[in-house]
N, C-alpha and C positions, 0 to 999 in steps of 0.2 A: 674342658680339657678329658681326651680320655686315658681311660689306663690300659697300663703297661700290658704289653701281650707276655702270658709265661712261653716257656719252651715249644709247649707242646700245643699253641692255639694259634690259629691263623685268622685274616681279617682282609680278606681279597678286596672289598667293598667299604671296608671301613665296621663293621658288624663283627665282633669275635665272635668267632665258633671255637667250641671243643668240641677235640675227636677225641675219643676213647681210643688211645692207637693201641694199649694192651689190650683189649676186643677185637684186634683188629687184624684177625688170622689169616693165615691162605685159604684164599678162593674166594674170599670176604670180598666187599666193595660199597663205596658206600659215593653219593650223588651229594656237591657245593653248590647249590644254586649263586650264581655271582653273575656279576657284568664283565669285570676285570679278572679275566679266567688266567690271562699269562702269571697277574699275580700270585692267584691260587695257585699255578702251578710250581711256581718257583718257590713258595713258602712249604707246602706238601713234599715236595724232591725234598727242601734242604732239612725238615724234621727225618722222612727215612730216610736219609742219610748220616743220621746220627744212631739208625735201627739196625738190625742184621736182618734186612729185608729187602722185599722190590717189589716195584708200583708198575704198573701199565696205566694208563689215563686217555681218555678221549674228551674231548672238547665236544659237547651236545645239547639240545635241548629235550627235556623228559619233563612231563607233565605240564608244558606249555612256560616251559621254564628255561634258561640259559643256563649253562652252568659247566662242571668238570665233574666225570664219572671215573673213579680211581680204582683199581683193583691190585689187591696182594698178588702176588704169584710165587713170592719165594720169603 
């Protein structure tokens, strides 16, 4: 049995990923390596919706890994 996700965590492929949202400043970006990119985008969008922030994202490969790159734009 897995542990319950906290409001600021994501788990697109079943692995918990903790993002330090307080350090996610305008112009910063991060890459989440994952197969289930749709779920990652839904989870990230839900969290960002609780913040006074806007993001842009793209699904792509980086360093041979598939995933989602997210930038904070506001």
